[in-house]
PAFI-575402 format. One record per residue (C-alpha): y, x, z. Coordinates in steps of 0.05 Angstrom, whole numbers, plus 5000, padded with zeros to 4 digits. Last residue first. Example, Ala and Ser with C-alpha at 12.3 -4.5 7.8 and 13.67 -1.06 7.14 Angstrom:
residues 2
      y      x      z
   4979   5273   5143
   4910   5246   5156
***
This chain:
residues 881
      y      x      z
   4123   2269   1897
   4072   2321   1870
   4006   2290   1848
   4012   2308   1774
   4039   2377   1792
   3980   2390   1837
   3930   2366   1785
   3959   2406   1727
   3965   2471   1768
   3894   2463   1796
   3867   2457   1725
   3896   2522   1699
   3886   2560   1764
   3812   2545   1759
   3778   2504   1812
   3721   2527   1857
   3719   2481   1892
   3738   2407   1885
   3795   2377   1925
   3842   2372   1866
   3789   2336   1825
   3780   2284   1880
   3855   2277   1888
   3865   2263   1814
   3808   2214   1816
   3838   2176   1875
   3906   2175   1841
   3876   2142   1779
   3842   2088   1821
   3905   2072   1860
   3948   2068   1797
   3897   2022   1765
   3904   1972   1821
   3980   1981   1830
   4002   1971   1756
   4008   2035   1718
   4071   2078   1711
   4048   2127   1765
   3987   2146   1724
   4028   2171   1665
   4003   2243   1666
   3930   2224   1675
   3911   2244   1604
   3938   2313   1624
   3869   2327   1653
   3840   2341   1584
   3891   2397   1576
   3868   2428   1641
   3795   2426   1620
   3812   2459   1553
   3845   2517   1588
   3792   2522   1642
   3734   2533   1594
   3665   2538   1623
   3672   2522   1697
   3728   2474   1681
   3684   2434   1633
   3642   2404   1688
   3703   2386   1729
   3737   2357   1667
   3676   2315   1650
   3673   2286   1720
   3747   2270   1717
   3739   2237   1649
   3682   2192   1673
   3717   2176   1739
   3781   2155   1703
   3742   2109   1657
   3704   2079   1715
   3769   2060   1751
   3747   1987   1759
   3809   1961   1723
   3793   2003   1662
   3849   2051   1642
   3805   2095   1599
   3777   2031   1568
   3843   1995   1554
   3884   2054   1528
   3831   2086   1484
   3873   2141   1453
   3883   2196   1504
   3822   2191   1549
   3771   2167   1498
   3798   2213   1444
   3796   2273   1491
   3725   2258   1513
   3696   2250   1443
   3737   2289   1393
   3770   2336   1442
   3702   2357   1469
   3675   2366   1399
   3734   2409   1377
   3730   2450   1441
   3657   2470   1429
   3621   2491   1493
   3615   2419   1519
   3567   2404   1463
   3551   2340   1425
   3506   2337   1364
   3443   2324   1404
   3476   2264   1436
   3482   2266   1512
   3558   2257   1510
   3545   2201   1459
   3508   2162   1512
   3566   2168   1560
   3613   2147   1503
   3569   2085   1493
   3574   2069   1567
   3649   2074   1563
   3653   2033   1499
   3616   1971   1525
   3681   1940   1549
   3711   1942   1480
   3772   1979   1452
   3734   2025   1404
   3768   2093   1414
   3707   2136   1432
   3670   2110   1371
   3724   2137   1325
   3726   2205   1358
   3651   2217   1353
   3648   2200   1280
   3711   2241   1265
   3679   2301   1300
   3619   2288   1254
   3665   2305   1196
   3683   2373   1226
   3611   2388   1244
   3582   2376   1174
   3506   2372   1177
   3507   2300   1202
   3552   2279   1145
   3515   2226   1104
   3466   2203   1158
   3523   2199   1209
   3565   2156   1162
   3507   2110   1146
   3495   2096   1220
   3569   2081   1231
   3571   2037   1168
   3511   1996   1189
   3538   1990   1260
   3604   1962   1235
   3574   1916   1181
   3534   1880   1235
   3600   1855   1266
   3633   1872   1332
   3702   1884   1301
   3750   1942   1312
   3701   1993   1282
   3704   1957   1215
   3777   1978   1205
   3762   2049   1225
   3704   2051   1177
   3748   2026   1121
   3801   2079   1136
   3747   2133   1141
   3719   2116   1072
   3787   2111   1040
   3811   2178   1066
   3742   2211   1058
   3743   2204   0983
   3702   2168   0929
   3699   2103   0969
   3650   2051   0943
   3610   2039   1006
   3669   2039   1054
   3713   1999   1007
   3659   1946   1001
   3652   1942   1077
   3727   1935   1085
   3730   1879   1034
   3671   1844   1067
   3706   1847   1135
   3769   1818   1102
   3729   1760   1071
   3691   1747   1135
   3757   1739   1174
   3766   1788   1231
   3837   1770   1252
   3862   1841   1241
   3824   1849   1176
   3884   1838   1131
   3926   1883   1176
   3881   1944   1169
   3869   1931   1095
   3945   1929   1083
   3954   1995   1120
   3896   2022   1078
   3931   2006   1012
   3997   2033   1039
   3967   2099   1060
   3925   2104   0997
   3988   2098   0954
   4024   2150   0996
   3967   2200   0993
   3967   2196   0917
   4042   2207   0913
   4045   2261   0967
   3990   2303   0938
   3919   2300   0964
   3891   2285   0895
   3832   2240   0879
   3816   2228   0806
   3845   2166   0773
   3822   2094   0784
   3879   2072   0829
   3884   2016   0880
   3955   2007   0905
   3968   1942   0867
   3904   1911   0895
   3925   1925   0967
   3996   1900   0951
   3969   1834   0926
   3922   1826   0985
   3978   1841   1035
   4026   1793   1001
   3974   1737   1002
   3955   1750   1075
   4025   1757   1102
   4026   1698   1151
   3952   1701   1169
   3946   1776   1177
   4014   1778   1212
   3989   1728   1264
   3926   1769   1275
   3967   1832   1286
   4012   1794   1334
   3953   1770   1376
   3921   1839   1377
   3987   1869   1402
   3994   1819   1457
   3922   1826   1480
   3925   1902   1479
   3989   1902   1521
   3959   1853   1570
   3897   1897   1578
   3940   1960   1586
   3978   1930   1646
   4039   1974   1660
   4075   1966   1727
   4129   2012   1700
   4159   2037   1634
   4155   1975   1591
   4178   2017   1531
   4127   2071   1546
   4071   2019   1551
   4093   1990   1485
   4090   2058   1451
   4022   2072   1482
   3995   2007   1454
   4021   2028   1386
   4085   2002   1354
   4067   1963   1291
   4052   2000   1226
   4078   1960   1167
   4143   2001   1160
   4102   2065   1159
   4061   2038   1102
   4125   2021   1064
   4147   2093   1073
   4081   2118   1044
   4089   2070   0985
   4160   2093   0968
   4199   2029   0962
   4216   2005   0892
   4160   1953   0894
   4198   1914   0947
   4153   1854   0960
   4113   1885   1016
   4176   1908   1051
   4208   1839   1044
   4146   1807   1074
   4153   1856   1132
   4224   1834   1145
   4205   1760   1138
   4149   1768   1189
   4198   1802   1237
   4249   1748   1226
   4198   1694   1240
   4192   1720   1310
   4142   1685   1355
   4138   1679   1431
   4076   1673   1473
   4065   1613   1519
   4071   1629   1593
   4013   1650   1637
   4052   1702   1676
   4015   1764   1651
   4009   1738   1580
   4082   1720   1577
   4103   1789   1602
   4061   1822   1549
   4092   1772   1500
   4162   1796   1516
   4142   1869   1506
   4109   1852   1439
   4170   1814   1413
   4218   1869   1433
   4172   1922   1405
   4166   1887   1338
   4241   1879   1329
   4254   1950   1352
   4200   1978   1305
   4230   1939   1246
   4299   1968   1262
   4270   2038   1269
   4241   2036   1199
   4310   2020   1170
   4338   2072   1218
   4293   2126   1189
   4309   2106   1118
   4384   2113   1127
   4415   2068   1074
   4404   2009   1119
   4390   1947   1077
   4331   1904   1098
   4313   1932   1166
   4386   1942   1183
   4402   1870   1166
   4343   1845   1207
   4366   1888   1266
   4436   1858   1263
   4407   1787   1260
   4366   1802   1322
   4430   1822   1356
   4452   1893   1372
   4485   1907   1438
   4457   1978   1440
   4404   2017   1478
   4385   2085   1449
   4334   2133   1478
   4348   2205   1461
   4322   2262   1418
   4386   2271   1377
   4396   2264   1302
   4341   2212   1296
   4354   2209   1222
   4411   2163   1239
   4426   2160   1313
   4459   2092   1307
   4468   2044   1248
   4523   1999   1272
   4531   1929   1243
   4602   1914   1224
   4650   1863   1255
   4700   1844   1202
   4760   1877   1169
   4748   1951   1186
   4806   1996   1168
   4801   2037   1231
   4747   2071   1273
   4750   2079   1349
   4704   2125   1388
   4699   2112   1463
   4669   2162   1512
   4624   2160   1573
   4587   2214   1612
   4623   2266   1569
   4600   2308   1510
   4584   2257   1456
   4591   2285   1386
   4601   2236   1329
   4566   2253   1263
   4581   2223   1194
   4586   2293   1163
   4657   2298   1191
   4685   2229   1210
   4746   2220   1166
   4813   2234   1200
   4863   2176   1199
   4897   2198   1264
   4885   2144   1316
   4838   2098   1278
   4785   2150   1262
   4759   2140   1191
   4686   2122   1175
   4683   2090   1106
   4637   2029   1107
   4563   2034   1088
   4537   1974   1051
   4489   1924   1083
   4519   1862   1052
   4552   1840   1117
   4584   1909   1124
   4548   1970   1153
   4576   2022   1200
   4540   2089   1199
   4522   2140   1252
   4495   2210   1264
   4497   2221   1338
   4505   2292   1364
   4493   2294   1440
   4523   2350   1481
   4495   2338   1550
   4522   2309   1615
   4498   2342   1680
   4436   2322   1717
   4418   2306   1789
   4347   2296   1816
   4320   2359   1781
   4257   2384   1818
   4213   2332   1785
   4256   2289   1739
   4317   2246   1750
   4342   2207   1690
   4402   2233   1650
   4454   2181   1632
   4498   2176   1571
   4553   2126   1555
   4580   2104   1487
   4635   2053   1474
   4637   2046   1398
   4702   2015   1375
   4716   1978   1311
   4787   1969   1286
   4822   1919   1241
   4879   1914   1292
   4878   1838   1295
   4804   1833   1279
   4784   1876   1339
   4710   1894   1337
   4669   1918   1395
   4603   1956   1395
   4571   1977   1461
   4525   2037   1459
   4481   2061   1516
   4448   2129   1512
   4389   2149   1554
   4372   2223   1558
   4298   2242   1559
   4280   2286   1617
   4283   2360   1635
   4347   2400   1640
   4353   2475   1626
   4344   2480   1550
   4387   2418   1537
   4438   2446   1586
   4450   2502   1535
   4493   2452   1496
   4546   2459   1549
   4555   2533   1536
   4549   2525   1460
   4621   2538   1442
   4629   2529   1368
   4654   2574   1311
   4594   2558   1268
   4575   2629   1249
   4589   2659   1318
   4563   2601   1361
   4504   2599   1313
   4484   2671   1329
   4496   2660   1404
   4441   2607   1403
   4387   2658   1387
   4408   2712   1436
   4416   2659   1490
   4345   2634   1476
   4320   2704   1493
   4296   2765   1455
   4238   2813   1443
   4263   2857   1386
   4238   2883   1319
   4289   2844   1279
   4344   2820   1326
   4410   2828   1290
   4388   2817   1218
   4341   2759   1232
   4390   2724   1278
   4448   2736   1229
   4409   2704   1173
   4392   2645   1218
   4465   2637   1236
   4486   2639   1163
   4435   2586   1147
   4463   2543   1203
   4535   2556   1181
   4518   2528   1113
   4476   2470   1138
   4527   2442   1188
   4546   2469   1257
   4528   2409   1300
   4471   2381   1257
   4439   2450   1251
   4443   2459   1327
   4414   2389   1335
   4354   2409   1291
   4342   2470   1335
   4342   2425   1396
   4294   2377   1361
   4246   2435   1349
   4244   2451   1423
   4230   2377   1436
   4169   2383   1392
   4142   2451   1414
   4165   2465   1485
   4167   2393   1507
   4102   2376   1469
   4069   2429   1512
   4042   2499   1511
   4066   2503   1583
   3997   2496   1614
   3974   2564   1588
   4031   2595   1628
   3999   2579   1694
   4044   2579   1755
   4110   2566   1721
   4184   2570   1739
   4252   2560   1706
   4225   2522   1647
   4257   2529   1578
   4247   2462   1544
   4254   2434   1614
   4195   2405   1652
   4163   2337   1660
   4091   2340   1685
   4103   2285   1738
   4122   2234   1686
   4179   2211   1642
   4188   2275   1602
   4114   2279   1586
   4115   2209   1558
   4176   2225   1517
   4140   2288   1493
   4074   2257   1471
   4082   2188   1440
   4157   2194   1430
   4154   2263   1397
   4093   2244   1356
   4126   2182   1328
   4189   2222   1317
   4150   2271   1273
   4118   2215   1234
   4185   2182   1220
   4218   2247   1199
   4160   2263   1153
   4165   2194   1121
   4239   2203   1109
   4231   2273   1080
   4174   2256   1034
   4127   2312   1012
   4138   2387   0999
   4211   2388   1022
   4197   2349   1085
   4134   2391   1096
   4175   2455   1095
   4229   2425   1140
   4176   2406   1191
   4146   2476   1187
   4214   2507   1202
   4228   2460   1260
   4159   2476   1288
   4176   2550   1280
   4241   2543   1320
   4207   2504   1375
   4149   2553   1378
   4186   2620   1375
   4245   2608   1420
   4207   2552   1455
   4166   2606   1490
   4228   2637   1522
   4200   2628   1592
   4142   2670   1568
   4184   2733   1568
   4227   2772   1518
   4199   2728   1462
   4187   2754   1392
   4225   2774   1330
   4180   2807   1277
   4122   2765   1305
   4150   2700   1332
   4200   2674   1281
   4188   2725   1226
   4113   2724   1217
   4114   2657   1254
   4128   2624   1187
   4056   2639   1167
   4030   2603   1229
   4072   2542   1216
   4058   2540   1141
   3982   2541   1151
   3991   2488   1206
   4033   2442   1161
   3988   2447   1099
   3925   2438   1141
   3958   2378   1176
   3974   2346   1108
   3904   2357   1083
   3875   2327   1147
   3922   2267   1141
   3898   2256   1069
   3828   2254   1097
   3778   2311   1094
   3703   2314   1077
   3696   2281   1008
   3763   2303   0981
   3753   2375   1004
   3780   2410   1065
   3769   2471   1110
   3829   2507   1139
   3858   2468   1198
   3790   2442   1221
   3767   2515   1221
   3808   2531   1283
   3848   2587   1255
   3857   2662   1265
   3917   2692   1230
   3911   2765   1212
   3977   2794   1186
   4009   2794   1255
   3970   2745   1299
   3997   2675   1285
   3943   2635   1322
   3913   2568   1302
   3898   2498   1327
   3880   2515   1399
   3819   2530   1440
   3777   2557   1383
   3703   2552   1368
   3689   2538   1295
   3725   2598   1265
   3771   2603   1203
   3800   2671   1187
   3866   2678   1151
   3890   2743   1121
   3955   2771   1093
   3954   2838   1058
   4003   2892   1037
   4050   2877   1096
   4122   2852   1095
   4127   2779   1074
   4196   2758   1050
   4244   2715   1090
   4306   2689   1055
   4306   2625   1096
   4297   2568   1046
   4278   2607   0984
   4236   2663   1013
   4205   2616   1064
   4188   2567   1009
   4151   2619   0968
   4108   2641   1026
   4093   2569   1047
   4073   2550   0975
   4025   2609   0974
   3995   2590   1041
   3987   2517   1020
   3949   2540   0958
   3903   2582   1000
   3891   2525   1049
   3874   2479   0991
   3824   2531   0966
   3785   2538   1031
   3733   2482   1022
   3700   2517   0963
   3687   2578   1007
   3646   2540   1059
   3578   2571   1039
   3587   2633   1082
   3631   2616   1143
   3704   2625   1125
   3753   2681   1107
   3818   2666   1071
   3847   2727   1036
   3916   2740   1005
   3933   2807   0973
   4008   2819   0968
   4041   2844   0905
   4113   2867   0914
   4164   2843   0863
   4225   2834   0908
   4216   2758   0910
   4143   2769   0930
   4084   2767   0884
   4025   2732   0916
   3952   2749   0903
   3886   2712   0913
   3820   2719   0949
   3767   2672   0974
   3719   2680   1032
   3650   2690   1061
   3640   2717   1130
   3584   2753   1167
   3621   2779   1228
   3678   2818   1259
   3748   2795   1276
   3804   2830   1315
   3874   2806   1332
   3933   2832   1372
   3992   2784   1375
   3989   2774   1451
   3995   2850   1458
   4068   2851   1435
   4085   2877   1366
   4115   2939   1334
   4108   2937   1258
   4067   2992   1225
   4001   2955   1235
   3942   3002   1221
   3871   2981   1209
   3810   3027   1213
   3741   3001   1191
   3672   3022   1214
   3598   3020   1196
   3532   3018   1234
   3460   3027   1214
   3463   3100   1236
   3456   3170   1208
   3525   3172   1178
   3572   3117   1200
   3586   3075   1138
   3655   3064   1112
   3728   3049   1127
   3799   3075   1125
   3872   3051   1120
   3866   2975   1119
   3935   2945   1130
   3960   2908   1191
   3922   2870   1245
   3846   2874   1250
   3785   2858   1207
   3712   2880   1202
   3667   2843   1153
   3594   2866   1149
   3584   2843   1221
   3510   2835   1239
   3480   2874   1182
   3532   2929   1187
   3521   2938   1261
   3591   2947   1288
   3652   2992   1288
   3725   2975   1295
   3784   3024   1294
   3851   2994   1311
   3920   3026   1303
   3976   2989   1338
   4051   3002   1341
   4079   2977   1407
   4122   2921   1435
   4121   2910   1511
   4170   2851   1517
   4112   2801   1508
   4075   2819   1573
   4006   2847   1582
   4022   2917   1609
   3950   2935   1596
   3879   2941   1622
   3831   2926   1564
   3799   2867   1529
   3810   2811   1581
   3881   2836   1590
   3893   2818   1517
   3884   2745   1535
   3950   2730   1569
   3986   2682   1523
   3962   2688   1471
   3904   2737   1462
   3851   2700   1422
   3799   2746   1393
   3740   2742   1346
   3668   2763   1340
   3629   2717   1294
   3557   2695   1306
   3577   2628   1335
   3648   2639   1358
   3637   2701   1401
   3690   2726   1448
   3745   2779   1455
   3804   2756   1497
   3805   2681   1511
   3749   2635   1489
   3737   2615   1562
   3662   2617   1547
   3663   2694   1549
   3589   2708   1562
   3576   2727   1489
   3636   2774   1487
   3611   2817   1545
   3663   2871   1562
   3661   2946   1578
   3725   2985   1588
   3748   3055   1570
   3820   3073   1586
   3855   3134   1556
   3926   3145   1583
   3977   3187   1545
   4040   3213   1579
   4116   3209   1574
   4150   3233   1637
   4152   3215   1711
   4077   3230   1715
   4037   3172   1745
   4035   3168   1821
   4004   3102   1845
   3960   3089   1785
   3939   3017   1791
   3888   2980   1747
   3883   2904   1753
   3839   2842   1752
   3768   2870   1750
   3790   2920   1803
   3812   2992   1793
   3851   3037   1841
   3876   3104   1816
   3889   3175   1839
   3832   3179   1889
   3781   3169   1834
   3803   3232   1797
   3832   3220   1727
   3791   3254   1672
   3836   3300   1632
   3861   3287   1561
   3933   3270   1579
   3907   3221   1632
   3834   3199   1627
   3799   3136   1651
   3726   3116   1648
   3679   3056   1649
   3724   3002   1678
   3693   2932   1679
   3743   2877   1664
   3744   2805   1689
   3819   2799   1676
   3864   2860   1675
   3938   2875   1682
   3965   2946   1690
   4005   2972   1749
   4039   3039   1742
   4074   3062   1805
   4122   3095   1791
   4182   3090   1744
   4233   3132   1781
   4272   3133   1737
   4273   3079   1684
   4238   3061   1620
   4184   3114   1628
   4144   3126   1564
   4070   3111   1558
   4025   3127   1498
   3961   3085   1505
   3892   3104   1480
   3846   3044   1490
   3770   3054   1485
   3735   2987   1483
   3659   2984   1489
   3624   2918   1474
   3563   2903   1517
   3535   2833   1506
   3540   2820   1431
   3561   2891   1414
   3623   2914   1379
   3648   2985   1387
   3723   2979   1392
   3768   3041   1386
   3839   3020   1401
   3901   3063   1391
   3964   3035   1421
   4032   3067   1409
   4100   3063   1443
   4080   3033   1510
   4143   3025   1551
   4146   3032   1627
   4190   3002   1681
   4190   2936   1643
   4255   2897   1646
   4259   2852   1707
   4253   2776   1706
   4256   2746   1776
   4305   2690   1755
   4254   2665   1705
   4205   2652   1761
   4129   2662   1764
   4093   2622   1817
   4026   2651   1839
   3964   2610   1829
   3921   2598   1891
   3856   2635   1881
   3802   2605   1836
   3801   2650   1775
   3740   2639   1731
***
């Protein structure tokens, strides 16, 4: 584990590589504790003079080194575990052969080559390849790879690497065998992949648009094959959609997915050989929820789409990370929108953005979508890079329109195929096809923080005009106290008293508003529309066209009209959220000051309308019923946050809705029950979502009838969605049925690690004072292990990220527990430890007592030695003024 002070890397210091590596030949002899890697690298100078040659390493042991076939004398190089330096390499092309020895079983960081159970696998993004061999480990070094793997046939009968299989067989006179894989497409080292082990799998074929047949294979642990079929179907749908929506056809003869149980992330897009956390591959009706199926579909698509946006065209440097991740998130969001419900998908994506990225933007870990500096690149795989990065791509499409956007994507693929490029290269394509100047828009990539937009609507009956006075402000963030105005595309509508959209025509020249989008470019602007007889109700930022916070002079009556009639589904949902959030925020203040809580009959009426509208898509209706979360309310309050008061206000409102809407909730629950076979498709998932949203609210006040209904659903469920929903409902109430269901759940699924992760996670989020001690007990449970990232995220991560009251206990015990766990974990897996520590990212927004406790734990972790670079970076940025 690295413990030296991390070195800052700056975008402004980028320099093209002095050397290229044109081909990489790897010969890997797998062994549990002593794997030999022979790397044959063909170097070409990129500039003259090109000396010296400095190669990256990380905990490597050098066995031998040869230059152009001759052993290199010791005085001509310097080798340490972290780098290899040749001071005077030839000023011409040459071949370097480097032999290293590594121990996969001891590699608990799960970076480089490691063992996931009995399976050998790799994870090289961002800088893991240097843990396999010495290399110029940077994304702008793109080479053609040929990989030979050998292993004991009994231990690893399956041997996989990037590309197409070109040779394989037994090694004469031994119990070993080999396989040779060749990838004809140049790629950076972070996309290298290797897998060896005893694996089962399923196989299929896909015929591309041009008529090529591609073999598809999904590898899993033996016995899990039946749980891989949904992933295979999702892969085929992804491949067809990418051909139709973006004109992208797959290029190799085979595409493989391997599911492993120990993985730091969700999945990895290695060229032709995607390695997945098995939770994003394995699913059947009795082990996975509808949400699990949807995530599998999205992650399969995301990693496949990387074949073009990440693999064929990659990042020049790690500052351009959003170039591949933000763009590919946008692409997977569009895929899911087409496969399922576009309005529901948009709502769920914005929920994630606000819950993760808006919080990141408002705290000490805020950074631009393209940062200017980093100390540990692993810590920049963030919601800002992924989710906000996707929003920037979406804004580009909004600005140029769908036709010019598709033309810009086509130009990007044609112009930059096989290259390592920058954000400027990407955006320039849309400037050309859309005929727009994107210079000001680039500030979105440079400036951190969530813009705040204030809208004042005024109506002039005499002139029959309606004006929208719009101002934008950019909050200060770490290192960026002063910001410049952004380009903000706002999709809008103006509704009459009956909720119908009015024509949008500019008053000064009679021009219609193109695509219903106004573009704000100045600190303040006024947009005036004509031909409007009476004051309309504005529908602002439709479809969440820009990732901003909106404040407008809308009345409660305006919000009720939008909730009932807005033709934009997102803003209809947003109106209900705004009504609920205003009531909850007010009642948090009332609880803290001892005043009587407020009520809002309009909110109750709006939700009653939702339940009575049988024409509504069930999944959309379920979204409408979901109140803002505790974290949402904390974000809206912004400072001096009291999690206990937030919990109390939200619990009170849920109980009130259960009483006021009981009859409608019960009727809708019964209406959504189906007797047919389970299907994870959008229609079936939507009905279950609404049914379980009704169950959740019905049980909010803990009546015996509602508890009995949840217990019956748990026992009678024929799918994990309904069983888990019932268990989650019971978990919120200290009743005998809760413990009985929790015990039964463990008995049913104790041999299924992914399902037991749900069991751990649910118990970690119970908002009761006894929860912390119970989580401590669970951390000593025979099924818990700090070496498995999924299990750590399920128990400790769920407690820290999702249990607002117990993580933020007044006595600071929740902070101490998580800090202790992070320090213990850091010695094993620094990357996961650092991500756990981001639970403290909002500590400055807390009320003074909790703020003091959280700061003390941050400082205690920061003072510990040794400390990984990953964790030290998070702690120091969290504490920075």
